N, C-alpha and C positions, 0 to 999 in steps of 0.2 A: 505493500499499499504506498503511494507517495505520501511523502510530508506534507506536499503541496496540497493535494486532494484531501490530505485530513484535517488542514489549517481551513481549506473552503470549506467543507462540510461543519467545521464548527462555528465557523461564521455562520453559516446559515442556520445551525441549530439555535443559535444566541437571537438572530434576526426573529426567528420562527415563536419563539419565546417570548417577544416582545423586549428583550434588552437591546436598548440604544449606545451603550457602549459598555467595553470590560476589558480586564486586564489583557493583554495579547499573552497565549498561552505558549510556552515551551514544546512546541513541537517540531521533532527532527527527525530527518532519514537516518537509517542505522551510520551510515560513512560519517554523515555531519555531528550524529552523539559521541561516536570514537574520537572524532577530533577536537568536539569540546572538549570531553574528558582529558583529552592529552594537553589541551591549554590550562588547563586547572591543576592539572599535575606539573607543569612546567612553571606556573605563577609561584607556585609553592614550595617546587624543588628545582632550584638551576640547574642543578645536576641531570635532570630528564634529558634524553636523548632528543635528538632534532626528528623531528618526525616530516619525511617528505611528503611532498605533494603529490598529486596524480601525475602530475607532467613530469615530475621528477625521478619517481619512482617507473615510471614508463619508460623515462630517457635511460636510467640505469639500466634496467632490464635489457635493452635493446644493445646497451654497449656490452653487456656481458655474452648475450648471443652473438652478438658480430665478433667477438673474440676468437670464437669456435668456428665458426660459419658465416664469414664476410661476405660470401656470394650467395648466400640463400636468398631465393627467389621474392618471398615476401618477408622481409624481415622485420618490418613493424607488427604485421600479424602474428607471427612466431613471439614475440617478445611480448606481446597482449596476450596472448594464450597461455605463455609462462606466467605471467602476474596473475590472470585469473586462476591458475594451477596451484602458483603459491599460497594464495588465501583460500583457496578451498582446504590446504593442508592444515593451515592456520586454526579455520572455523571448525572443521570436522574432527580435530586431533588424529591426523593421517600419520601415522608412525614415519619418522624420518629415515628410520633404520631398520630395515627390514628387506629379507632374502628377495621379496617380489618386486624390487624396483629393478634388478637385473634379469629380469624376464623377457624384456623387449627393448630394443634400443631406445626407443623415443622415450621412455621413461629413466631410463639409465642417464641419459644424456640431459633429462629435466632436472637429475636429482644434481648432477653436476653443477648444473647452473645455478639452482636453489642455493648448493652448498657457497657458491661463490658468490651469490647475492647477498647472502648472511654473514659471511666474511666481511666482506666490503663495506656494509653496515656497520660490524663491531667496530673498525679499525678508525671509522670516522664518526662514530656514537651517534649515528643515524638508525631511525625504525622507519619502517614500512605501516602502513594502516592493518594490517593483517597483524603485526608483532604488540599491537595495542592489547589483543586478546590476552596475551600471556602477561602483560604489566597489570592489566586491569584489577585482579585479587589483593596484588601488594599493595597497589595503590591505596584499595579501600580499607586494608588492614591497618596502613601506616596514616590513614586520615590524611595522606596527600590528596585525595579525592574525595568530596564531598557531593555527590551527586542530588543528595535530595531524592524523595521518593519517584522512581522512575517505572513507569508502565510501557510494556513494549507490546504495541497491538499487530495483530495479523500475521502473528508467526506459530502455524500452524504445525509446523516440524522444525524446532528452532536448530540450528547447529549445536553441537555439545559445546562449543567454546561458549556461547550465549546461555544454554540451559544450565551448565555446572555453574557459571556466574552467578545467576537468579538463586539457584541452590545454596549456594556458599553465602550469599547476602539477600537474604529472604527479608530481611528487615528494609533494605531499601529499593529492592528490585521484585518485580512480579510483571507476569503474563498479563494481558488483558484479551478477554474472546471478543471478536465481532461478532455483532448483532446481525446476523444475515434475516431480510424480510422481504425477498424475492419470490419468486414461484416455488410453489413444489409439486405442482403435477407438472403435465406435458407441455410441451412448447410449442405454439402455434408457428407455422411457418408456411412462407411461400416459395415456388420454383421458378426459377429464371433459366432461360438459354444461354446467358453467359454470367461471368463474374461482374463484368461492366455493368450489367443489365440491374445486378444485385444492389451494385455501388449506387447507381443511379436513384434504384429506387428507396436506398436508403436515406438519399440526400432529399429527394422529395417529400419522405414520411418525417424527417428531420424539420424541414421548413415548415411542412403543415401541423405537427407538434407546437413549433414555437410562435406560429400565427394564431393558433388558437388560444393559448395561453404562454404569454412573455414571461411568466415569473418561472415555468416551469424548467427544471434540470432533464439535461436531456445526453443520453449517451449513446454512443453507435461504436460498436466493438469489431474490428477489421482484423481477420488472421494474415499475419506475415506483414502487418503494416510499413514497415520501413520498405519490401521490395514493393510494394503497392503504391506508395507514396504518390507518384506522378497522376495516376490515374485517380486517386481518391482527391487530391488536392485540385484539380481539374475539374473534376465533377461537381463539387461542392462548390466550387467558385462559381462554375455555370448557375449552378442551381438557386444560390442566396444571391449572387451577384450579376445577374444577366449583363446589365450595363456595363460590366469590367470588361467586356468584350470591346468596345468602343473607346476605351481608354487605352495610354499608352501603358507598353509592359512594366515599367519600373513603377507605377503609381498603385498605391495601396490605400487599402482601408483603414480610416484612423481607427475603428474600434471594432475589431472583427466579432461577430457572433460565434466563429466558430473556432476551435482551439483543436487543432492538427498535432498530434506528437508524431516522434521519429519522423522529421522532415528533412530536408536537404541539408548538405553540412553548411558548416558556416563557411567554407572556401567557395561553396557554391552560390554565395549570398551576391548579388550585384557589386555592390560597393566594395566589398573584401576582395571580390574575384579582380574588381578593377584596381587595387593595390596592389596584388599580386602581379598584375599583369605590367604595372608601372615600375615594379623591381626588377623586372627583366632590364632595364637600363643599365643596372651593373655590371652586366656580362659585358666580355671584350665585344664578343660577337652577338647579336642580337637576330633572332631569326626574323626573315622580312615579314611573316605572316604576324609575329607579335608588334613588329617594329608598325604596320598597319593598322592593327587594333589599337595601340597607344596614340596615332593620329588621329581616329577616329574615337575617342576615349569619351562619353559624357563626364567623366570626372577630372577633367582638365578646366582651368577657365579658358573661357572665348569659345570652349566648345560648339555652341549655336551661332556663335558671330562669326566664327572664321570657319564652319565645316566645309564650305565649297573649298576653300582654297586648301584645308585638310587633305580633303578627300583628293584633289589633284597631287597632292604631295605622296599620297600613297600609290595612285597612279605612276607615279615618276619612280616610286622604287621598285614596284614591279616589274618596270620596264626594263630595270638592270637582270632582271631573270636570275638573280642570285638567291641562294638558301639562305644567307644571313649576311649582315651588314655590319658597321661600326656605328658607335653615337654620332661621330662625326658625320658621317655619311646621310644619317638621318637628319642631322640639324640643318646641312646643308641645301636637301630636298626641300624640307619646309621654312626655307628662309623668307619665303612670302607670304607667312603668318606672324604678323608683328606680336601678337601675344603671347604665342607659342615660342618665339624667338627668344625673347625675355624669360621666357622660364627656363628655355634650356642653358641659358647663362647662370640661373641658378643652380640647374641639376648639375653642372660642369664644378661647379664650385664645392658643390656637398661631395661628389664623386672624388674630387681632389683628396679629401681626408680620408678616403678608405684605405685600410689596413689590410695586410695580407692575411694575418691571422687576429683574431681576438677574443676577448670573453664576450658571451653572449648578451651580457647588458649591454655592450659596447653596440654589438649588433644590433640589438632591439633599439637603442637609440639613433644609430646609423638608418635605420629604416624610417624611423619617427621624421628626422631630418630631410630625407630625401624626399618622401613622401610631400611635406610642407613645402620644399624647394619646386615641387610640380603643381602644387595649388590643389593637391587632392583635398578634398572630395570635389574640386570645381565650386563654382558661383553658385548655381541653382539650389533652391532652397531644399532642405532635407525630410522626408517623409516620415513616419514614426518607422516604417521600417529601414529608411536609412538611417534613423538615431540608433537603433536596435544595431545595425552593423556595424556602424562606428564604434558604441560600446564593446560590443565583441572584438572588434581590431585591439582597441587599447588593451583589453583584458589578456589577449594573445601575445602580446607585446610584452606586460607583465612578465605570464607564464614564460616566456621565453627568457628573459631577463633572470628569473629565477633558475635557467639551469645551472647556472655559475656553482651554485653549491654542489654539483655533480657531475659538471664537466670542465675542462680546462679549455685553454684556447682553440678554438674553430675557424675553418675560412667560411666567407660569406656563404658559399653554396653550401657547406653542411649547415650552416644556422639559417638558411632561407627554407632548407627541408625540412629543419625540425619546426620552425614556423608553420610548413603547411601541415605539417602532422598534429600540430595542436589546434588547427583550424579544420581538423577533421571531423569534430564534433558535431552533431545535429543540430539544427536550427530548429526552435517551434516557432507556430505562427498562433497567435491570441493567446491567451493564457487561461488559466484555471477558473478564473471568475466568469470566464464565455460563457453563456447556457448551453449550447451546444458542444460535447466533447467527443473528438474522434480517437480512439485509443486501440492498440492493442489487444488481443484478447489474454496474454499474458499479464497484463495489468490490472485485471478486475480484481483481484483480490482486495476486499475491503471496500469498494466502492458503491456508492448508493446514488441512484437516481430517480427522479421522479416516473421516467420512461424510457426503455432502451431497445435498442435493435442490435442483434448480432449476424453479421453477413458471412457467407462461405461456412452454415453450420452444416459441416459434412464429416464422416467417419474418416475420410482420407486423411482432412486436415488433422484432425484430434490424434491420428496413429504418428504424427510427425513431431509430437512433442518430447525433447530431449532433453537431458542435464547430464552431469558429469564433464569430465576433461580427458581428452585423449594421452593425456601427458602422464598421467596416474594411474598404476595397475588398477584393473578393474576390480581385482581380489581386495583390495585395500580400500576400495571406493563402497565396496559391499558390505565388507565389515564395520565401515563407518558410517553406514546409512546415508551415504548420499544419495536424495533423489532421483531417480531415474536409472540407478545405476543396476537395476535387477528388472526383468520382468514385471515383478509384484509392485515394485517402486515405482516403476512406470505407470503401471494401472493407477495406482493411486493418485499418482500426479496428476493424472488426465482425468480422473474421477474429481481431485478436487479442483482442478481448473475449471472445469465444465459446471461445478458447484457454485463457484466463485461468479462466472459470466450470469449463472438462471438465479443468482440471485441478487442481481446487480438495481433490479428496479422491479417494483408491483407487478408491472406491466412490461412483459419483454416478448416482442416478437422476432423473427429470425428470418432469414432467406439462405437458400441454398441454388446450387446449378443443376438444373436437368439435364442426365445424361453425362456431364463432366465429374460427377463426384453422387456417391452414395450418401442420403442423408442419415442421419443417427438416429435409430430407431426409436426415441421417445419424441419424437416430435408429430405433431397433427396438422392438418391441412388450415391456414391462417384465414380467418372470414376476411372480406374486402375492408378495406381500410381507408380511411379519407387521407390523401396525399396531394402535395399541391401539384396543381394539375397546370401550371403555366410554361410556357416554352423556354427551351433553353435558345442560347443565340442564334445557334444551328438552324434550330426549327423554323425560328423567322426569318433567316435568309433564304432558306428551303421554300417556304410559302411566295416569296415575290414571283411574279411571272416574268419570266426572261424574254426580253423582245431580242430577237435576233437579226443581225443585218450584216448584208454580205457587201459588205465594202471592201473592195479589191484593189480599187481604183484610186493610187495617190496623184499626187499634182504633178504634172508630168515636168522634166527635168529643163531648169530655163534656159539654159544655153548649151546645153548640149555636151556639155563636158564635164568628164569623171575622173576620180583619181582611183588609181587600184588595177588600172591593166587589164590584162584579160582574167583576172581573179572576179571581174566585176560579170562578165559571160558564163563563167563557172557557175557564180551564185544564182544566178538567173537561170541556169539549167536545173540546177538541183533544186531549189524552190526560190519562185520570185519573191517571197516575204524575207527570206534571208537577205537577198541582194539589196533589198529597199532597206532592211534592216542596218546592214553593215556598211554600206556605202552610201546612202542619204541620210539617214539617222546618224552613222558613226558610232553606232550601238554595238561595241564589240567586248569580248571578253577581256578581263585582266591578265597579262600575263604571271605565270608560275615559276616560281624559282625551281632550279634543277641542282642534282649533285654533277659538277661537270657541265658537257655540252648536252643541252636537251635537242631532240629531233629535229628544231628549226636551224640552231646554232649548225648541227653536223651537215645540214642539207645546204646549206651555206658555206661551209667550208670545203665539202665535197666540190660543189661548182665552182669556188675558186680557184681549188688545187688544178680542174681540169682542164679551166681555160690557160691558165699557164704552161700546162703539157703539150697541148694544142698550139699557143703561141711559139711554141720550141719547135714542136715536131712539125707543124704545118701542112704535112700531106702524109698518105699512105704508104710513102715509096720510104721518106725516114723512118717509119714507123717498123717496115719490116726490114730495114738495113741493121738498125740499132740492135744489138747484143744485150741480153738480159741485165748484165751489171752496168751497161750504160744507161738501159732504161732505168732499172729502179734508183741509180743516181740523178737522174731526170727526175723522177717523180718524188724523190726524196727533197731534193731542191723546192717544186712545187708546195708540196707540203709546209716546207718551211716558212715559205711566203703567206701561207694563208692560216697557219696558225702559231702567232706571236706567242713569247713567253707572257707569264704574268708578274707584275711587277710584287702583287703581294706572295707570291711566290708558294710552298707549301704544297698542299694537295692538290690545288686545281693544277700546278705546272706537272705533278706524278699523272694525273687525270688528262691532261694534254698531251702527255709522253705517250698514253696508251692508245688515245685518240689516233695520234701520228702512226703507228703500229699498224692499227686497225684500217687506217686510209691506204698506207702503202701497199698492204695485200689486195685490198678492195681494189683499189686501180689498175694494180698489176694485173689482175683478173679479167679486170674490163677491157684493158688495152689489148689481151690475149685473145677475146673474143672478137675485138676490131680487127686482127690480124686476118681474120678468117674469112672478111667479107671479099663478095666475090667481083667487085669491081674498083679499080683505084680510082680514089679520089683526094681532092683537097679540102683544108677546111678555110672556108671563107671569112666567116665571122663567127664568133664567140663571145657570147653575151652581148648581142646587137641590141640597142635601144632603137626605137623608132616610133615616131607619132602617126597614127593611123587614123581615120575615119571610116565608121562602119555604119550604115542606117541611120546618118546623122549623128551618132554618138562619136565624140573625140574623146581619145585616149592613148597611152604611151604603153607600147608592148615592149618585153625584152623577150628575145630568143635565146635558148641557150647555145646554139650550133648551128650554122648551116655550112653544109658542104657543096662543093661544087663537082658535079659528074663529068664524065670525060662529054657526054654528049650535050654540054652545055646548062644541061637543066640544074635546078637546085634540091636537096635532100633536106628536109627539116627533122631536128632531134631537139628532144625534149628529156633533161636527165632529170629521173624520178629514183628518190631512195626505197619506194613502198612497192607493193606487189601490182602489175600492172598487166591488162589483157587489152589485144586488139577491138574489143566491145566497147572501150571507153571514149573511141573516136567514132562510134556509130551513132546516125542520128535516129529519130530525135532526142533532143537533150542529152546531149554526148556529156558523160563525166569528165573527160578531160577535154573541155574545146580551144584550148593556148594554140595548138597547132594550128586546126583549122580556122582561127581568126587571123594568124600570120599568112597562112596561104591564100584564103580570102581577098587579103589586100595587099600581097606582093606583087611587083613587077615582073617577077621572074616568073617563067615555067618553073612550076614544082613537080618533082617526079615521086615524092613521097614525104609521108610523116610518119615518124618514129618516135615511140616511147620509150626511151633507153631505163631499163630496171637496173640500176646500179647498186646492188645487194650482196651482201658477203655469200659467197656460194651459190648464188641465184643469178648470176648476170644473166640477162638477156635481151632481146628486143621484140617488141609487138606493134604492130601499126597496118599500115599499107603502101604498097609501093606501086609505080606504072610497071616496071623493070624488075627483076630480082636483083637482091643487093646483098641478102644476107642468105644463109642457109639456116633459115629459122621454119619452125612451122608455125610460130606465133605471126610470121608476117604475111600478109596477105598479097599476092601479084594480081593487079586488077586488070592489067595489059588493057585490052581495048575500053573496059568499063570505067576506067581510071578518070577520064574526064567528066563523066554523070557522075561519079563519088564527088569529085571536088565541085561540081555545081550546086548538088543537094547538100553539100557540107557548108558552103558560102550561103546558101538560102537560110538555112537551118540559123547561123551564127548571126546572120542580117534580120533574121526573125528575132531573136532572142536580144539583141541590141535595142531594136524598135521597141519590144516590151519594156526592157527595162527605162528607156528613154522616155517612154509614155507615162509611165508611173506606174505600171503593172505589178500589183506585189500580194497575190493572192498566195495564201498559205497551201501551198500543192508540193511538198517534197517528193521527191524522187525516191526509190528506193535506196535507204542508208545514210541518206542525207543529214538527218537529226543527229547521227551518232556524235558528231564533232561538232554540231551548230551550236553557237553560244545564243542565239535568238530564242530559244525555247519559251524563256518565261515571258518572251513578248509575245509571240503569236501563240501560245498557250496548246500548242497543238497535241500534247499527250492529254489535256483535260477534255478537250475537243471529242478525242477518241472515245474516252470515258464516258462523255455526256451521250454521245451518240449508240453506244453501247447502252446504255441503262434506257435510252428511248426507246429501242429496238425490245 
């Protein structure tokens, strides 16, 4: 039973009896009572050992576990498990010396950790919370502790440490039995198709109960609430505050009528998450994603005033296409943000005082100074939730500073990890005075409500109730009577838990999921109840009649000039709306960083290297006459010109060296394919740019290569690093129309269009020619049909150009066009498909 609950129920009892004022009762949780006993003993006897706080004890356990298993996957989780096991050993008087500890490795390892923990505490005159049980009898006998009459309420199966203390000091301590006034007969329950439907019914029921009687206390019990928090929080918010859907996400109600236990962690609180993000500025290299999030953070002064400039700075950072960057680079790209520029000066000053290693108290102050330099939490007003987050942050910094007692100097990175651990505690919304309490079923002991509902009432869940520790031999747990350590104990624990839940209110109903679980045998079908029947926000949106407008015609391109070259025609072929979005609206995706060269950089480097190679080779005769060593030397020189060393050195230069090796073998493989061409040729142009006009659309095109054949005609080649087929040149709506655009606007006679697939161990050519040029099945020789093919291609690319210029922007993607499209959030093509399927 929670002390907060007991205190709230005491207040309710006093108010019900007509009292208007009363002396504040001394109601503690067991942990708080133990700490209070230590404080009294410490005051009476200065020689009393120092009590470790929860954070200090957890840190010490982590240090001890890390000494023997530094590479453990979940170091923090294991330390928490060991700490809980140590408390169980103390509370249930499990013998520390017993042969059973050697029965399995986990128990033996914990025993070694436990011995080391106790040895460390003795050497430093420290005690953990579990050690207080051992000292309490001596404190009481020596009158060091005078606790007064103390009643332990809600302990149906007290641990031996507490039971023996009460028996030894019967004049001071006694057990108080809970008066349970709940149901004694079968439970009324309703079945639903899913657990989500159960939760929605519970929320509607709770709101209906509250509206019928605002003075009524209402309890809702959810199994495994921690795992279901998102669903429960979202559903109750939609039912109790439907208008919240129309407000910003960070706005919170001043006084919630709902108290939800086991909420998100403190680190997930927006204000605290913003603080942790800003602390990334300490790093030597900041990830590009974090840097962009810092620029867009609402917790920096001027966030609203400079949001456009800061967004543009984020775009500039992404254009670097790096995974990380320095603070100086972040500062430079945001130079057009005056407010931010002033803040960066303060941040630079705060960072200059950073030490290599220091005590946790120093790092606590350092984090506070750095956040103050950034202006966190911003210049906007704080909501009640924001103030709670700020208070929790200050408390976490205080806990961090307290680690000085058990830890020596550490680096900033280690201190930041410890801070994040301290912020992993769950955050609660609302408070215990809220009329609607949402709790896990395991917290039902001693709770009393006017009315209550329990969800997920199924035998499947109640079988999952477990106790004990995997680090303590089961034999010793059973001998000590630890709950759940034996089948009989587990059954008794389940029965006791069910009894607590069913006794939580005089009027209690339940829900269960039909088909997903089997209901508990002692439930009966519930009669129809009055629940709130209002609409959730989504229901209101669904009821709106949608008017469909088929508006695929945008304004025509005014002057007929467009930037983007043949990519415009390619986009128009793939999807008219994509072409309009990317080249008229300029709605393009932001660049992503990559480790080393991304696909775009590798493609650019390949083109540059091949350009240098063919400027030197010039024709097929020179290619045939060069030996492999000479050719390799030429290729290496070309690659050296296309990949420059990075001034920052390090990993980037290592990756560049790997890319040089890859390119060398790739280009040599491609040149070997070109040696096998059936006709002599000379390379007339590489990377040629020219301005063209197609159906009134003016653009600049670039062609990778133009070969001059012996008959005087030209062969057009376009390098590609991905898989290619000749079908990509077929009309209508060709997948790769660049060569066709060039052929349609060329002054020379064209004898072939070739897609060159330059791919490791898969080099090939694909396309169409008038006469045979390659020994390849993926090249189709058109012969007398060549002119007809060119005429059809010219008409198709002209049609696409005319469409784009006229403003035709229908959402009409070709197969596979949406896979790498960045305009899906604008055209909503996926949503449109789902809507059509629903209508069908």
